[in-house]
N, C-alpha and C positions, 0 to 999 in steps of 0.2 A: 656438340653434334646436332645435326638437323633432325627434326622429327619427321618421319615419313607420313604419319597420320596426325595432323594437328587436332587437338581436342578443345572443345568449348570449356571443359572443366580443367582446373589445374590439378594435375596428378603429381603428388609429392614423391611417391616411391616409383622411380623409373627402373628399378632393378629387374633383372630377368626372373621369370616365374619360379625357376628351380634353384634359386641362389642359395638356399639353405640346405640343399640336398647333397649327400655324398654317395657316390656310386663306386662300387668295386667292380672293375672290369676284368674278368677272366677270359675274355673273348680272344679268338684267333681269326685271322684273315679278314672276314667280311661281315657276316650276319650280326654277330654280337657287337663287334667294334663299330659297325654302322649305327646300331641301336644306341650305344653309349655316346657316339658322336652327336646324334640328334639331341640326346639329353644334355650333353655339354654345351651345345649351341643354345639351349634353353636356360643355361646358367648353372647346371649341376657341376659340382666338383667330381671329376672322374679320375680315380687312381687305377692305373692299368697294372695288373699283377702278371708278370711274364716269367717264362722259364729262364733260369740263369744261363748265360753265355749265348743262347740261341734266340731267346725272345719270341715274339709273335712270328709265326711262319712267314707272314707277308713282308717282314723286314728283308727277306731274301728275294722278293719278287721285283723284277725290273719294270720299267727302266730305273736305273740309279743315276744320281747326280752327286758328284763329290762323295761317293760312298754311301749315300742315303737313298732309300727306296721312295720313289714318288708315289707308288701304290700305297705303301704304308702311311705316308704323309696325308694322303687324300682323306683317310677316315680316322685319323688319330690326333688331329689338332686339338689344342686346349686340354690335353690330358697330362697326367703325371705318370711316371713309371718307376716301379720297384720290382726287382727280380727276386722271386722266392721259389724254392723247391718244396712243394707241399707234402713231400714224403720225408722231410727232415724236421725233427722236433723243434729246433730253434726257429726255423722259418714258419712252421705252423703256428707258433706262439705269436709271431709278428702278424701273420694273416688274421688270426683270431682277435688280436688287439685292434686291427683295422675294422673288423666286423663289429666290434663293440660300439663303434661310433658311426657305423654305416647305415644308410637308409635302404640301399638297393645293392643286390649282387646279380650280375648278369654273366652268363657263360654260354658257350656253344660247343662243349666237349662232346665226344662220342658218348652214346648212351651208357649210363651206369658208372662213368668215371668218377663223378662226384660222390656217389654212394661208396665206391671203393676207397676213396680218400677219406671217408668219414664225414663228408659234408653234404649228404643228401638232404632232401627237404625235411624229413622227420627230425634229423639231428639239428639242422639249422633252426627250425622253428621252435624246438624245445629250448634251445639256449638263447636265441635272439628272436623273441616272438614278434617284434615290430619290423623285422627285416623282410623286405620284399625280394623274393628270389625269382629271377627270370631265367628260364632255361630254353634255349633254341636248339632244335635238333631237326633231322630230316623228316621224321615221322611222328614225333611227339612221344609221350610216355605211355601211351596205350595203343592197342591194335597189334596185329600180327607182324607188321614191319618195324615196330618200335625199336628193336635191338639193332637194326641195320644202320650203318653210317650213310651219309648222303652228301652230295654236292649240288651246286646250283643247277647244273645241266640235268641231273637226275630228277630234280623237282620239276623243271620245265618239261622234261620228257613224260613223266608219269602223269602230270596234271592235265595233259592235253594241250598245253600252251604251245608246244612246238608244232603240233598238228595244225594249229591256226596261223602259224607264222611261215611266210614264204609264198611261193606262187603255186597255183593249181598244177597238179601232176609233177611238181618239182620235188627235190629232196627236202627233208625236214630242215628247218632253220632255227638255230638258237637265237633268242632275242639278244640284241647287241650288248646291252648292259646285263649284269648278273642279277636279274630281277628275282631269281629264286632266293638269293641271299638278302637283297635289298628290301624286298617287300616283307620278308620275315623280320628284318631289323626294324622296319617302320612299325609293323604291328606290335613288336615288343616295346618300342618306345611309347606307343599309345597305351599298351597294357600297363606299363610302369606308371605313367602319369595318372591313369585311372585308379590304380591300386593306391597311389599316394593320396589321392582324393578320398578314397574309401577309408583309408587308415585314420584320417582325421576324425572320422565318425566312430570307428570301432576300436582304434588303438592296436589293431592286429595287422601284421603283414600277411602275405599270401604267396602261393606258388603260381607263377605265370608260365604255362606250358605252351610254347609256340612251335608249331611244326611247319617246316618249309613247304611241304606238300599242301597242307591245309591253306596256307596263305596264297599259293598259286591258284588253287581252286577258287578262293574268294575273289581273285582278280580276273576271272574269266568272263566278266561282263554278263551278257545274256545267253552265253553258249549253253550253260547247264539248263536253264529254264527252257530254252528253245528245244533242246534235245528231249528232255523229259516229257514235254508236252506234245511234240510232233514226231518223235522217234527219228527225225532226220539228223544225221551226224554232221555237225558243222565242220567245215574244211578250210584249208588255206585259200585266201582270195587275193594274195598280193597286197596292194595298197587299198583295195576296195573295202568298203564297209558292208557288212552282211545285210543291213536293213535299210540303208539310205543310198540314193543315187541321184546325181553323180557326187561321189564323196571319195576321191582317190587322187592318185598322181597322174599327171599328163605331161607328155614331152612337148616342149616348145622348140623354137628354132635353135636355141643355144643350151638349154638346160631344162630340168624337170621342175614342175610346180605342183602344188596340190590345190584342189578346189573342193570346197565343202558346201555344196548347194543343198542345205539340209531340209528344204521343204519346197512345195510346188511354186510358191511365189519367187523364191530365190532362183529356182530353175528357169522360170520365165525371164527373170532379169538377166541371167547368164546368156540365154538365147538372144536377147536383144543386144547385149554387149558384143557378142561374137558375130553379130549380123546374120543370125540364123533363127529368126522368129518362128519360122515354120516348124522347128523342132518342138517348140512349146505347145503347138496345136496338133502335132502328130498324134493320132490315136494310140500309137505304141508307147508314147512317152508322156501321156497326158497326166498321169498320177505317179506318185513315187512307187507304188506297187507294180505298175506296168513297166516303169523304168528298170526296176530290179529284174523283171522277167526278160527284158530285152537289153540287158546291160552290155553285151558284146557289141551289138549294133549301135547303141548309144555311144559307147567308147570310140568306135571307128568314126562316127560322124563328128564328134567333138575334136578328136585328134586331128582330123583333116584340116580343121580351121586353126586350132591352137598352134600347130607346128609351123604356121606361116609367119609368126611374129616371135620376137624375142621375149623372154620371160618377164623382164621388167615392164614391158609395154602392157602385157596382159595384167600383171599385178596392179599397175596404176589404174587401168580401166575398171577392173573388177572391184578394187578397193573403193574407188570413187562412188560406186553405187551400193556399197555395203555388202558385197559378197565375200565371205570368209575365204581367204586364199593365202598362199605363201610359197616362196621358193623353198626347195629342200636344201637346207644349209649344212655346211660343214661345221665342225667344232670351231674352227678358226673364225668363220663368219659369225657364229653364235656369240663367241666371246666378245667380239667387237660391236655387237648390236646395241644401239642406243637404249632400247627398252631394257636390255639386260643390265646395262650400266646404271640406268636410272633406278632400277630395283635393287642395286647393290648385290647382284647375284654372283659376281666374280670378285672375290676379296683377297687382299694380299696377306701373305704369311711371311714374317721376317724370321728366317731360320739361319742359325750360325753356319750350318753346312751348305744349305741351298742358296743362301742369299735371300732375295725376295722372290718368292714363287706365289702362285695363286691357287685357291681352292673355291668350290662353290660356296656361296653365301647362304644365309638362313632364309628359307622360303616362307617361314612363319613370321609375319609382320604383326606387331601388336602396338596399339596406340599407347599402352601403359608402360612400354619398355623402350629405353634409349637404344636405337639401332646401333649395331656394331659394324664398323667399317673395316675390320681386320680380324684375323684369327691368330691365336697363339700357336707356336710351332709344335709339331709332333715331337714327343720326348725321345731322347736317346735311351737305349736300354739301361735300366737301373739309374737313370739320371737323377731322380728325386729321392733316392734312398736316404741321404743324410738328413734332409729336412723332414721326411716322413718319420724316421726313427726318432729324431729329436722331438717332434711333436708328440709321438707316443710316449716318450719318456717324461715329458712335461705333464702330460695328462695323468700318467701313473703317479707321479710325485704329488700332483694336486689332489688326487683321490686319497692318497695316504695321509695328507695333511688334513 
């Protein structure tokens, strides 16, 4: 395979960074499965423990192709599956045998479910002191809302994220992707890798308590700092940036584009490209601060010009002088984009049920890791039971010997 980042030094070990790590995934639907999907893409072995007969709830989510959920596939590639009922003694023994050799356990059950099953942090840490236990929930393990369940849209709503999304005076808008779940999963993956690093020094595992609400708040950019300092409540601004102008979407003759003139010099260049140099010297638009104050007027002036030409004409002209800009692409356009292809961000999955489908590639590129050009299929429910049980039996026999 080709190296994305050639190195001056010869790196002998090209294996992924988490190649020796085993993760037990008790996750359902999105937040925890996404976290373990990130860990799998970094080389961890992920064993997905699912409910017998039903499995992960997302197996029932559409769309389906040849009886298999594409939603489930998108976040469960490269994993193994075993179905266990943790209320049954025999299955609990299997689960505990898995924990004997595991590095990480990740779950996103409703609050207190793990304690009720006898696998809360205190019990786990006493028996498996090196185990890293990652728990994702709506509100975390502390605070008055801790016992309550949550979903992505709840986290987006309570955090203020939805109040910043959409157009002024319009209805609240949910962010198109489930960022309440995804961001929590991303923070969990970061927490796990950090905990693994610390364990090499201390020999001890730890509890990682990630709340979806906390993660949404952490993703609010400058909104919290702005409000606490000025007492001005940030609000939805459509595609406009709260602090930079022009930095938004504009309609051209055929479609929408975005222009990000992030400083006064870029604004002056933009005015030259659109043959309106007078705008750059207009006292109302002379500085970024003034442009923010007069944004509606600036929007009208720019739109009057931009709507006279097709999007690709403006993109070519703006790009030539170094002004950041883009068409607003569909998913279909993004998938075919040469930049996306060059970065191997859409990779094939060869699945017995789906044939060849595609999922997002790994956005973390490392010079010391051989890049992967494909992902393994998402497992069928309980697909890996024979191999996993055989492995556990061999380990048990070896310990007796």
